[in-house]
C-alpha positions as a Markdown table, in Angstrom:
| # | Residue | x | y | z |
|---|---|---|---|---|
| 1 | Met | -122.8 | -46.6 | -78.5 |
| 2 | Lys | -124.0 | -43.6 | -76.1 |
| 3 | Asp | -127.6 | -43.9 | -76.4 |
| 4 | Phe | -127.5 | -47.5 | -75.1 |
| 5 | Phe | -125.3 | -46.3 | -72.2 |
| 6 | Tyr | -127.6 | -43.3 | -71.9 |
| 7 | Ala | -130.7 | -45.7 | -71.7 |
| 8 | Ile | -128.9 | -48.1 | -68.6 |
| 9 | Gln | -128.5 | -44.7 | -67.1 |
| 10 | Asp | -132.6 | -43.7 | -67.6 |
| 11 | Leu | -133.5 | -47.4 | -66.3 |
| 12 | Phe | -131.3 | -47.3 | -62.9 |
| 13 | Val | -132.0 | -43.5 | -61.9 |
| 14 | Asn | -136.1 | -43.3 | -63.5 |
| 15 | Phe | -136.7 | -46.3 | -62.6 |
| 16 | Leu | -135.0 | -48.9 | -60.2 |
| 17 | Phe | -133.9 | -46.4 | -57.5 |
| 18 | Lys | -137.2 | -45.1 | -57.0 |
| 19 | Pro | -137.8 | -47.1 | -54.2 |
| 20 | Phe | -134.4 | -46.2 | -53.0 |
| 21 | Asp | -135.0 | -42.3 | -53.2 |
| 22 | Trp | -138.8 | -43.1 | -51.2 |
| 23 | Leu | -136.6 | -44.3 | -48.5 |
| 24 | Ala | -134.3 | -41.5 | -48.4 |
| 25 | Ser | -137.0 | -38.9 | -48.5 |
| 26 | Leu | -138.8 | -40.8 | -45.5 |
| 27 | Glu | -135.8 | -41.2 | -43.6 |
| 28 | Leu | -136.1 | -37.3 | -42.8 |
| 29 | Glu | -140.4 | -38.2 | -41.4 |
| 30 | Asn | -139.4 | -41.3 | -39.7 |
| 31 | Trp | -136.0 | -42.9 | -39.4 |
| 32 | Trp | -137.6 | -46.0 | -38.0 |
| 33 | Thr | -139.7 | -47.2 | -41.0 |
| 34 | Ala | -137.3 | -46.0 | -43.5 |
| 35 | Asn | -135.1 | -48.8 | -42.0 |
| 36 | Thr | -137.2 | -51.4 | -41.8 |
| 37 | Val | -135.2 | -52.9 | -45.0 |
| 38 | Ser | -131.9 | -52.9 | -43.3 |
| 39 | Trp | -133.8 | -54.4 | -39.6 |
| 40 | Ile | -135.5 | -57.3 | -41.5 |
| 41 | Phe | -131.9 | -58.3 | -42.9 |
| 42 | Ile | -130.7 | -58.1 | -39.1 |
| 43 | Ile | -133.2 | -60.6 | -37.8 |
| 44 | Ile | -132.7 | -62.7 | -40.9 |
| 45 | Gly | -128.8 | -62.5 | -39.6 |
| 46 | Ile | -129.8 | -63.6 | -36.1 |
| 47 | Val | -131.8 | -66.2 | -37.3 |
| 48 | Ala | -129.2 | -67.7 | -39.3 |
| 49 | Met | -126.6 | -67.2 | -36.7 |
| 50 | Ala | -128.8 | -69.0 | -34.3 |
| 51 | Tyr | -129.6 | -71.7 | -36.4 |
| 52 | Trp | -126.1 | -72.3 | -37.4 |
| 53 | Met | -124.9 | -72.4 | -33.9 |
| 54 | Lys | -127.8 | -75.0 | -33.1 |
| 55 | Glu | -126.4 | -77.4 | -35.7 |
| 56 | Leu | -122.8 | -76.6 | -34.9 |
| 57 | Lys | -123.6 | -77.9 | -31.2 |
| 58 | Lys | -125.8 | -80.6 | -32.5 |
| 59 | Tyr | -122.3 | -82.3 | -34.3 |
| 60 | Asn | -120.3 | -81.3 | -31.4 |
| 61 | Asp | -122.6 | -83.2 | -29.2 |
| 62 | Asn | -122.4 | -86.1 | -31.1 |
| 63 | Asn | -118.5 | -86.2 | -31.0 |
| 64 | Glu | -119.0 | -86.6 | -35.4 |
| 65 | Glu | -116.1 | -84.1 | -35.5 |
| 66 | Asp | -112.5 | -85.3 | -35.8 |
| 67 | Lys | -110.2 | -83.2 | -33.4 |
| 68 | Ser | -107.4 | -84.9 | -33.3 |
| 69 | Ile | -104.3 | -82.8 | -33.7 |
| 70 | Ser | -103.2 | -84.7 | -37.1 |
| 71 | Ser | -106.7 | -84.3 | -38.1 |
| 72 | His | -105.5 | -81.0 | -40.5 |
| 73 | Ser | -102.1 | -80.8 | -42.4 |
| 74 | Tyr | -101.6 | -77.4 | -41.3 |
| 75 | Leu | -101.3 | -77.9 | -37.8 |
């Protein structure tokens, strides 16, 4: 059973985390390049938020939402 957990450790440490080790060493040379993955996720988040706001505005302009006080039981 102990070998099973060592195999999992070996898989993660020596194989799956290699790209992260490379990014950590790259950060010492160029911060912007090392954080490219973070910038990509930030851009995806901004685009998704802009799309969501556009959709909310579309439904708000069509008056499709029930805005009466009794529309929600907790109000």
